[in-house]
N, C-alpha and C positions, 0 to 999 in steps of 0.2 A: 504493500500500500504506500502511496506517496506521502500520506500524512497519517500518523497513528497518535492517539492521545488517550490518556486515562485521567480520571479525576475522582475526587472524593469530597464528601462534606466534612465539616469540622465541628467539634464540640466547643470551640472557642467562640465567645460572643463577638470577637473582633474579625473572624474569618468566615467568609461565605463558602469558599471553595479552594481546594488545592489541586493543581493540575500539572501534568507532565506531558510533553509532546515531542515528537520526532518527525522530521520531514526529509524526504529524499526525492530529488529531481523535480521539485515543485518550483515553477516560475512565478506564480501568483496565487493568491487565495482571497476569498471574500471574508473580510473582517466584519462580523455581525455586530450590530449595535449592542451596547451593554450599559447598564445603569450603575455599575460598580467600578471603582478604581482598583488597580492592582499593581503589585510589585513583581517584575518579570526579570528572569535571568536567562540568557541564552548563549550558547557557544556556536561560533561560526568561523570556519577556517582556522581553527586553533586558538582563537581569541575569545575571551569571556566578556560579556556585556551585562549591564544591569540598568533598569529604567523603571520609573514610575509612570504608568499609563493611566490617564484619566478616563472617565466615562465617554462612550462614543454614542452620538445621537443619531447616527444613520449608518447604514451599511456602506462599506467602501472596499475597493480593490487595493491590495497591498502586494508588493513584490516579496518573493521568498526564494531568492536565488540559492542554488546549491543545497547541500545537506546541512542540517542544523538540528540541535537539540535544545529544548527550552523547558523552563519550569516557572510556575507562577503561583502567587498567593493572591487570590481575589478577596478583597476586604468587604466586610458586611456593611450595609447601609448604617451610617452613624459613626463609623470609624473614620478618622481623618488624621492628617499630619499638620499640626499648627504652623510649621515652617513652610509648608507647601499647600496652601489652601486649595481644596479640590475645585472650586469654581474656576481657578486659573488653569486647571489641567483638562477641562472638558474639551474633547476632540483634539487632545494633544498628549505628548509624552515628554518626559525630561530624563535624559540618560545620565547615569552617574559619571562624574568626571574621571573616575578611575575604577577599574575592575581587573582582577587577574583570576587565576584558577582557584583562589582561596578567599579573597576578600574584595569588598567593594566599598565605596564611599557614599554615605548618606548623612545629611546634615553636618557635613564637614568632618565626620568621624568614620573610622574604618570598622566594618562589621564583617564577620565571617559569613561567607555565602552558605546558606542552609541547603538542605535537601528536602524533598517532599515529605519524608518521614519525621522531620524535626521542625516543620513549619510553625507549629504551635509554640514550641520552646523559643524559637527565634522571635516571633511576634511578642511573646511574653517579655522578652528582653527589651524590645522596642518600647513597649508600654512602660516598663519599669524606668526606662531612661527618659520618658516623656516625649519620645519621637512620635508615638501614635497615641491618640486619645479617642474617647468614644462618648457619644451622646445617646444613651439607651432609648430615649424617647423617639428618636428618628427611626431606628429599626422597628420599634413597636408600631408606629403609625404606618410605616410602609407595609408592614405585614397585615394591616387592616385593623389594628387595635385602636383604642381610644386614647385621649390625652386629657390631662387635668388643667391644661393651659388653653388660652384662646387660639382660634384658628390662625390668626396673623402670626402669633408667636411660633406656632407649629410650622407655618410656611417658611418663616425666616430660618428656623433651625434646620429644617430639611434642606433648604437651599445652601446653607452654610456648610453642612456636612457632606452633601452629595453633589453640589453644583447643578442640581436639577430640581424641577418641581415635582410634587407628588404625581401629577398627571403624566408627566413625561416618563417617570419611572414605571408607572403602571402600563403605559403604552409599549415601552420597550420590552418589559418583562413578559407582557402578554404575547407579543409577536414572537419572542424567543420560544415561549412555551408552545405556541401554535405550531411553530416549525418542527419541534420535536414530535408532537403528536402526529403531524402529517407524515413525517418520515417513518413513523411507526405504523402507518397505514390506516390511521383513524380517518373516516370519511370527512370531507370538508364541511358538510352541513352540520355534522356532530360537533366539530371543533368550533364552528361559529356559535352554536347554542351553548356549548360547554364553557366557553371563555367570554361570552357576553358581547360578541360583535353584533352590530345591527343586522348585517347580512353578509353574503359572500363577497360582494364588491368592497365592502368596508374592510374585511379581512385581507383581501387581495392588495389593497392600497397599503395597509400596514405592513404586510410581508415584503412588498417591494421596497418600502422605505427603510425598514429596520433590519431585514434579513437579506435583501437583494435577490430574492427568489420568488417564483410563483408557487402556488400549491402543487401544480403538476410537476414543476422542476424539483421540488423537495421530495415528492413521492418517488420520482425516478432517479433521484440523487444526481441530477444533471448539472453541468456547469463547473465552475472552479470549486476546489475544496473549500469547505466552510471552517471558520474558526470555531472554538469550543462551544457546543450547545449542550445544555442539560435541562432536565425537566424540573419545573418549579411545582412542587407537590401541591401547594394550596391553590386549587382552582377558584375557590370562593372569593378570594380578594380581587379578582378581576370583575 
């Protein structure tokens, strides 16, 4: 396979997902929109790289020349880095000024590059050092929970922590979930009703914008390889 990936959930309130990927002979891929920011490490032509990638508000085509291996920590909604406000990172990334096979630089400090199995310990260290903080209210309301503060305060805190509005997060996550269901063979009409789209044209517009695919293309697995997709278990929040 030109692209292989595996991923897992995490019991850390700071982490949404931990993933590991490998590519071979891939010239380009479709980067699917995502409402989370992440810390990514990748090896290419013998050189190690590290970067913070912000949320992506639409699907895009990115180059992926040659063979490479990558590992990422996708952070939960509400987790952020005070020295790199997430709103500044929307549709952008910031590469570390230095990385080698064992360490990289973040906030002017050297950190050991973790592996997928020790992501939680690594993030725990970032939290202890004050590099990563968390607003638990944001994760709660994004999941569909209530808040004991006013709606304007909620909106400000969600925007500050994620760089996005609650509506944008919902649209992006719903499209990603729809793509997974369609690739699993769930009929389009069932996905429409299950995820609360108005109709099939509404879902089609959402898929084109956020996933860069049609429902038919997803079912046939046609087109460029896609970046990591995973099922969002809670259909009810859509």
